[in-house]
C-alpha positions in Angstrom: 24.5 19.2 24.2 22.2 17.6 21.7 23.3 17.3 18.0 20.7 19.0 15.9 20.0 19.0 12.2 21.3 22.6 12.0 24.6 21.4 13.6 24.9 18.6 11.0 24.2 21.0 8.1 26.8 23.5 9.5 29.4 20.8 9.9 28.9 19.5 6.3 29.0 23.1 5.0 32.4 23.8 6.7 34.0 20.4 6.0 33.2 20.3 2.3 33.2 24.1 1.7 29.8 24.1 0.1 26.9 26.6 0.5 24.5 26.2 3.4 21.5 25.6 1.1 23.4 22.8 -0.7 24.4 21.1 2.6 20.9 21.5 3.8 19.6 19.7 0.6 22.1 16.9 1.2 21.0 16.3 4.7 17.3 16.5 3.9 17.8 14.1 1.0 19.6 11.6 3.2 16.9 11.8 5.9 14.1 11.5 3.4 15.7 8.4 1.9 16.0 6.9 5.4 12.4 7.8 6.3 11.0 6.3 3.1 12.9 3.1 3.6 11.7 2.7 7.2 8.1 3.5 6.1 8.3 0.7 3.6 9.2 -1.7 6.5 12.8 -2.1 5.4 15.7 -1.9 7.8 18.5 0.7 7.3 22.1 -0.4 7.8 24.8 2.3 8.0 28.2 0.4 8.1 30.3 1.5 11.1 27.3 3.3 12.7 24.4 0.9 13.2 21.1 -0.5 12.0 17.6 1.0 12.3 15.2 -1.9 12.6 11.4 -1.8 11.9 9.6 -4.2 14.3 5.9 -5.0 14.5 4.1 -4.9 17.9 0.9 -7.0 18.2 -2.3 -5.7 19.7 -2.3 -6.0 23.4 -4.4 -5.3 26.5 -3.7 -2.1 28.3 -5.1 0.1 31.1 -6.0 3.7 31.2 -4.2 5.0 34.3 -6.7 7.8 34.8 -9.9 5.8 34.7 -8.4 2.3 35.5 -10.4 1.1 32.6 -9.2 -1.7 30.3 -8.5 -1.0 26.6 -6.9 -2.6 23.6 -3.8 -1.0 22.2 -3.7 -1.3 18.4 -0.9 -3.1 16.6 1.8 -0.8 15.5 5.3 -0.6 14.1 8.3 0.7 16.1 11.8 1.5 15.2 14.8 0.3 17.2 18.4 1.1 16.8 21.3 -1.2 17.3 24.7 0.4 17.1 27.6 -1.3 15.4 30.4 -3.0 17.3 32.8 -0.4 15.9 30.7 2.5 17.3 30.2 0.8 20.6 34.0 0.4 20.9 34.6 4.1 20.1 31.9 5.2 22.6 33.6 3.1 25.3 37.1 4.6 24.5 38.5 1.4 22.9 38.5 2.5 19.3 
């Protein structure tokens, strides 16, 4: 099962006994803060969970698989995630 935003909102609502609109605002606010930070090129570190890292990829040569023609892929930024050691241990049943 995939964890969705609706599941997170419902979980916060029940754990903290707050209204659904309020828990929705909390989740949306958190996600907007994370997005804005990443858009600015800054990394996001959540202790005990992991780190979202913004990396730059240079322009490179590519190939269109349909036409077999060469093309240049534009430079771009990508986001990677590195989980914390604590989370990795918990996932592997050691924490």
